C-alpha positions as CSV (number, residue, x, y, z in Angstrom):
1,X,18.6,5.8,-20.1
2,X,17.8,6.1,-23.8
3,X,17.8,2.7,-25.5
4,X,16.1,3.8,-28.7
5,X,18.2,2.2,-31.5
6,X,17.3,1.5,-35.1
7,X,16.2,-2.2,-35.4
8,X,17.5,-4.4,-38.2
9,X,15.0,-5.4,-40.9
10,X,14.9,-9.1,-39.6
11,X,14.0,-8.0,-36.1
12,X,11.4,-5.6,-37.4
13,X,9.8,-8.5,-39.3
14,X,9.7,-10.7,-36.2
15,X,8.0,-8.0,-34.2
16,X,5.5,-7.4,-37.0
17,X,4.7,-11.1,-37.1
18,X,4.0,-11.1,-33.4
19,X,1.5,-8.2,-33.7
20,X,-0.6,-10.4,-36.0
21,X,-0.6,-13.2,-33.4
22,X,2.0,-15.6,-34.9
23,X,4.0,-17.6,-32.4
24,X,7.6,-17.6,-33.4
25,X,9.7,-20.7,-33.0
26,X,12.2,-20.7,-30.1
27,X,15.2,-20.6,-32.5
28,X,13.8,-17.4,-34.0
29,X,13.8,-15.5,-30.8
30,X,15.6,-12.1,-31.2
31,X,17.9,-12.7,-28.2
32,X,21.7,-13.3,-28.4
33,X,22.2,-17.1,-28.0
34,X,24.5,-16.7,-25.0
35,X,22.0,-14.5,-23.2
36,X,19.1,-16.7,-24.3
37,X,20.7,-19.7,-22.6
38,X,20.7,-17.7,-19.3
39,X,17.1,-16.6,-19.7
40,X,16.0,-20.1,-20.5
41,X,17.8,-21.3,-17.4
42,X,15.9,-18.8,-15.2
43,X,12.6,-19.8,-16.9
44,X,13.2,-23.5,-16.3
45,X,14.1,-22.8,-12.6
46,X,10.9,-20.8,-12.1
47,X,8.8,-23.1,-14.2
48,X,7.9,-20.5,-16.8
49,X,6.7,-23.2,-19.2
50,X,4.5,-21.3,-21.7
51,X,5.8,-20.5,-25.2
52,X,7.9,-17.3,-25.2
53,X,6.2,-14.4,-26.9
54,X,8.1,-11.7,-28.8
55,X,6.9,-8.0,-28.5
56,X,4.3,-8.9,-25.8
57,X,1.4,-6.6,-25.1
58,X,0.3,-5.4,-21.7
59,X,2.2,-4.9,-18.5
60,X,5.0,-4.5,-18.1
61,X,6.3,-2.5,-21.1
62,X,10.1,-2.4,-21.3
63,X,12.0,0.5,-22.8
64,X,14.0,-1.6,-25.3
65,X,13.9,-2.1,-29.1
66,X,13.3,-5.8,-28.7
67,X,11.3,-7.6,-26.0
68,X,10.3,-11.2,-25.3
69,X,8.1,-12.5,-22.5
70,X,8.6,-15.9,-20.7
71,X,5.6,-16.8,-18.6
72,X,3.9,-19.5,-16.6
73,X,1.2,-21.4,-18.4
74,X,-2.6,-21.1,-17.9
75,X,-3.6,-19.3,-14.7
76,X,0.1,-18.6,-13.9
77,X,0.5,-16.2,-16.8
78,X,1.1,-13.2,-14.4
79,X,4.3,-15.1,-13.2
80,X,6.4,-13.8,-16.0
81,X,9.7,-12.4,-17.1
82,X,10.0,-9.8,-19.8
83,X,13.4,-9.5,-21.4
84,X,14.5,-6.3,-23.2
85,X,17.4,-6.4,-25.7
86,X,19.4,-4.0,-27.8
87,X,19.7,-4.4,-31.6
88,X,22.4,-7.0,-31.1
89,X,20.1,-9.1,-29.0
90,X,22.0,-8.6,-25.8
91,X,19.8,-8.4,-22.8
92,X,19.6,-4.9,-21.2
93,X,16.4,-5.3,-19.1
94,X,14.9,-8.0,-16.9
95,X,11.5,-7.1,-15.8
96,X,8.8,-9.2,-14.3
97,X,6.5,-10.4,-11.5
98,X,6.7,-13.4,-9.2
99,X,9.7,-15.3,-7.9
100,X,12.2,-15.0,-10.7
101,X,15.7,-14.3,-9.4
102,X,17.0,-16.6,-6.7
103,X,20.5,-15.9,-5.3
104,X,22.0,-18.5,-7.7
105,X,20.4,-16.7,-10.7
106,X,22.4,-13.5,-10.1
107,X,25.5,-15.5,-10.8
108,X,23.9,-16.7,-14.1
109,X,23.0,-13.2,-15.2
110,X,26.5,-11.9,-14.5
111,X,27.1,-13.4,-17.9
112,X,24.9,-10.8,-19.5
113,X,27.5,-8.1,-20.5
114,X,24.9,-5.4,-21.3
115,X,22.4,-5.8,-18.5
116,X,21.4,-2.4,-17.1
117,X,18.0,-2.7,-15.5
118,X,16.4,-5.3,-13.2
119,X,12.8,-4.7,-12.0
120,X,11.2,-7.6,-10.3
121,X,7.9,-7.4,-8.2
122,X,7.1,-10.1,-5.6
123,X,10.5,-11.8,-5.8
124,X,9.6,-14.3,-3.1
125,X,8.6,-18.0,-3.2
126,X,4.9,-18.7,-2.7
127,X,4.1,-20.0,0.8
128,X,2.8,-23.3,-0.6
129,X,6.0,-23.9,-2.6
130,X,8.1,-25.0,0.5
131,X,11.0,-23.0,-0.9
132,X,13.2,-21.3,1.7
133,X,12.8,-17.5,1.4
134,X,16.5,-17.0,2.1
135,X,17.3,-18.4,-1.3
136,X,15.8,-15.2,-2.7
137,X,17.2,-12.7,-0.1
138,X,19.3,-10.8,-2.6
139,X,22.7,-11.8,-1.2
140,X,23.5,-13.3,-4.7
141,X,23.6,-9.7,-6.0
142,X,27.3,-9.7,-5.1
143,X,27.9,-11.6,-8.4
144,X,27.0,-8.4,-10.2
145,X,29.7,-6.3,-8.4
146,X,31.6,-5.7,-11.7
147,X,28.5,-5.4,-13.9
148,X,27.0,-2.4,-15.7
149,X,23.8,-2.6,-13.7
150,X,22.3,0.9,-13.2
151,X,18.8,0.3,-11.8
152,X,17.2,-2.3,-9.6
153,X,13.7,-2.8,-8.2
154,X,13.3,-5.8,-5.9
155,X,11.7,-6.7,-2.6
156,X,9.8,-9.1,-0.4
157,X,12.4,-11.8,0.4
158,X,15.1,-9.2,0.1
159,X,16.8,-8.5,3.4
160,X,19.9,-7.0,5.1
161,X,22.2,-9.5,3.4
162,X,20.8,-8.4,0.1
163,X,21.3,-4.8,1.0
164,X,25.0,-5.5,1.9
165,X,25.4,-7.1,-1.6
166,X,23.6,-4.2,-3.3
167,X,25.9,-1.7,-1.6
168,X,28.8,-3.3,-3.5
169,X,27.3,-2.4,-6.9
170,X,29.1,0.8,-7.5
171,X,27.5,1.3,-11.0
172,X,24.0,1.5,-9.5
173,X,22.2,4.8,-9.9
174,X,18.6,3.8,-8.9
175,X,17.4,1.4,-6.2
176,X,13.8,0.7,-5.2
177,X,13.4,-1.8,-2.4
178,X,9.7,-2.6,-2.1
179,X,8.0,-4.4,0.9
180,X,11.2,-6.1,1.9
181,X,12.7,-7.6,5.0
182,X,15.5,-5.0,5.1
183,X,16.1,-2.9,8.2
184,X,18.0,0.2,9.2
185,X,21.1,-2.0,9.7
186,X,21.0,-3.1,6.1
187,X,20.6,0.4,4.8
188,X,23.7,1.4,6.7
189,X,25.7,-0.6,4.2
190,X,24.8,2.1,1.6
191,X,26.7,4.8,3.4
192,X,28.6,7.1,1.0
193,X,27.6,5.0,-2.1
194,X,29.3,6.9,-4.9
195,X,26.6,6.8,-7.6
196,X,23.1,6.3,-6.1
197,X,20.9,9.2,-7.3
198,X,17.5,7.7,-6.5
199,X,16.6,5.4,-3.5
200,X,13.2,4.3,-2.3
201,X,12.2,1.8,0.3
202,X,8.8,0.8,1.8
203,X,8.4,-1.3,5.0
204,X,4.7,-2.2,5.3
205,X,4.6,-0.3,8.7
206,X,6.5,-3.0,10.6
207,X,8.2,-1.8,13.8
208,X,11.9,-1.8,14.2
209,X,12.6,-2.4,10.5
210,X,13.0,0.7,8.4
211,X,12.7,3.8,10.6
212,X,13.7,7.4,10.5
213,X,17.2,6.4,11.7
214,X,18.2,5.3,8.2
215,X,18.0,9.0,7.0
216,X,21.3,9.6,8.7
217,X,22.8,7.0,6.4
218,X,21.0,8.2,3.3
219,X,22.2,11.8,3.9
220,X,25.7,10.6,3.2
221,X,25.0,9.7,-0.4
222,X,26.9,12.3,-2.4
223,X,24.6,12.2,-5.5
224,X,21.2,11.5,-4.0
225,X,18.5,13.6,-5.7
226,X,15.3,11.7,-5.1
227,X,14.4,9.8,-2.0
228,X,11.4,7.7,-0.9
229,X,10.8,6.5,2.7
230,X,7.3,4.9,2.7
231,X,5.0,3.1,5.2
232,X,6.9,4.1,8.3
233,X,7.0,6.9,10.9
234,X,9.3,9.9,10.7
235,X,9.9,13.1,12.6
236,X,12.1,16.1,11.8
237,X,14.3,15.9,14.8
238,X,14.7,12.1,14.6
239,X,15.5,11.9,11.0
240,X,14.5,14.5,8.4
241,X,16.9,17.1,9.8
242,X,19.8,14.9,8.6
243,X,18.9,15.6,5.0
244,X,20.0,19.2,5.5
245,X,23.4,17.9,4.3
246,X,21.8,17.6,0.9
247,X,20.5,21.1,0.6
248,X,20.7,22.3,-3.0
249,X,20.9,18.8,-4.3
250,X,17.7,17.0,-3.1
251,X,14.8,17.5,-5.5
252,X,12.1,15.1,-4.3
253,X,11.1,13.3,-1.2
254,X,8.3,10.8,-1.0
255,X,6.8,10.1,2.4
256,X,3.8,8.4,0.8
257,X,1.9,6.3,3.3
258,X,4.3,7.4,6.0
259,X,3.1,9.0,9.2
260,X,4.6,12.4,9.6
261,X,3.3,15.6,11.3
262,X,2.6,18.5,8.9
263,X,4.9,20.8,11.0
264,X,7.8,18.4,10.4
265,X,7.1,18.5,6.7
266,X,7.3,22.3,6.8
267,X,10.6,22.2,8.6
268,X,12.0,19.8,5.9
269,X,10.8,22.2,3.2
270,X,12.4,25.1,4.9
271,X,15.8,23.3,4.8
272,X,15.4,22.7,1.0
273,X,13.8,25.6,-0.9
274,X,11.9,24.3,-3.9
275,X,11.8,20.7,-2.6
276,X,8.8,18.6,-3.7
277,X,7.5,16.5,-0.9
278,X,4.8,13.8,-1.4
279,X,2.7,12.8,1.6
280,X,-0.5,10.9,2.4
281,X,-3.5,12.0,4.4
282,X,-4.3,10.3,7.7
283,X,-7.4,8.7,6.1
284,X,-5.3,7.3,3.3
285,X,-2.8,5.8,5.8
286,X,-5.5,4.2,7.8
287,X,-7.2,2.7,4.7
288,X,-3.9,1.2,3.6
289,X,-3.2,-2.2,5.2
290,X,0.5,-1.9,4.5
291,X,0.7,1.5,6.3
292,X,-1.8,1.6,9.2
293,X,0.3,-0.7,11.4
294,X,2.6,2.2,12.0
295,X,0.0,3.5,14.5
296,X,1.1,0.7,16.9
297,X,4.6,2.2,17.4
298,X,4.5,5.9,16.4
299,X,4.7,8.6,19.0
300,X,1.6,9.5,21.0
301,X,1.4,12.9,19.3
302,X,1.5,11.3,15.8
303,X,-1.1,8.7,16.7
304,X,-3.4,11.4,18.1
305,X,-2.9,13.4,14.8
306,X,-3.7,10.3,12.8
307,X,-6.9,9.5,14.7
308,X,-8.1,13.1,15.0
309,X,-7.7,13.8,11.3
310,X,-8.8,10.4,9.9
311,X,-12.3,11.6,8.9
312,X,-11.0,14.6,6.9
């Protein structure tokens, strides 16, 4: 999505000031006052108590004309929310790291009329916080059912209730579910989603969570072009063959850190001429703590392959 818009002179001056290290006062923040109230509510809930910084440097960079970062103070600086806005100060992007969006917060951000992108890593309470993980399971996404949201990256506490809510967001084109608690049953809610073009999920090698069975569901997505199924075990007969329904449409499949036999990858490619497939070597899988657990429940043939080729 192209959000490159000419910035007004006043906004440009604020960004220039931040480059020279000046802290701008809260009332000068280039965010629409209605959206700013919502962002401040999120910041207060998650104890992001450092002074907000316009046009922040470093990760993450947001593709928006105007950006402001709200962060924790001191050694909690990586717990941060970066807000991207259009030239009118309306929030288009929410990007960050750490527990940022509890279920209740999705109802708050439903009041952001131009929100298009949510990318949150590690959206889960810290163990020592005593906060119930279910408060961050993503089920609150249902509040965005009538929003303009097009892209989401979320995970960790996200589970099947979150996936059911996500499936109701018919404006969504891109979904990346990272290291979540979702299962095949949750993914089943996405069947025939009308707009999803890109979907990726990683499962940390846990058994009976995200398996090759979900490919039968994902093969029903009428606009799917790019697919990622990572940190699990797949075969052609048990899952990859279902993707033949998307021949001529599917462009890219990531099986990174997923255990799959080379012969099954070749069968997948035969179904989809020109398809780009990303895989990992046995050594890479065994070195990755989020992937190597798959060896505990993969087929004997796959485990043998993993062990015999691990030194290559």
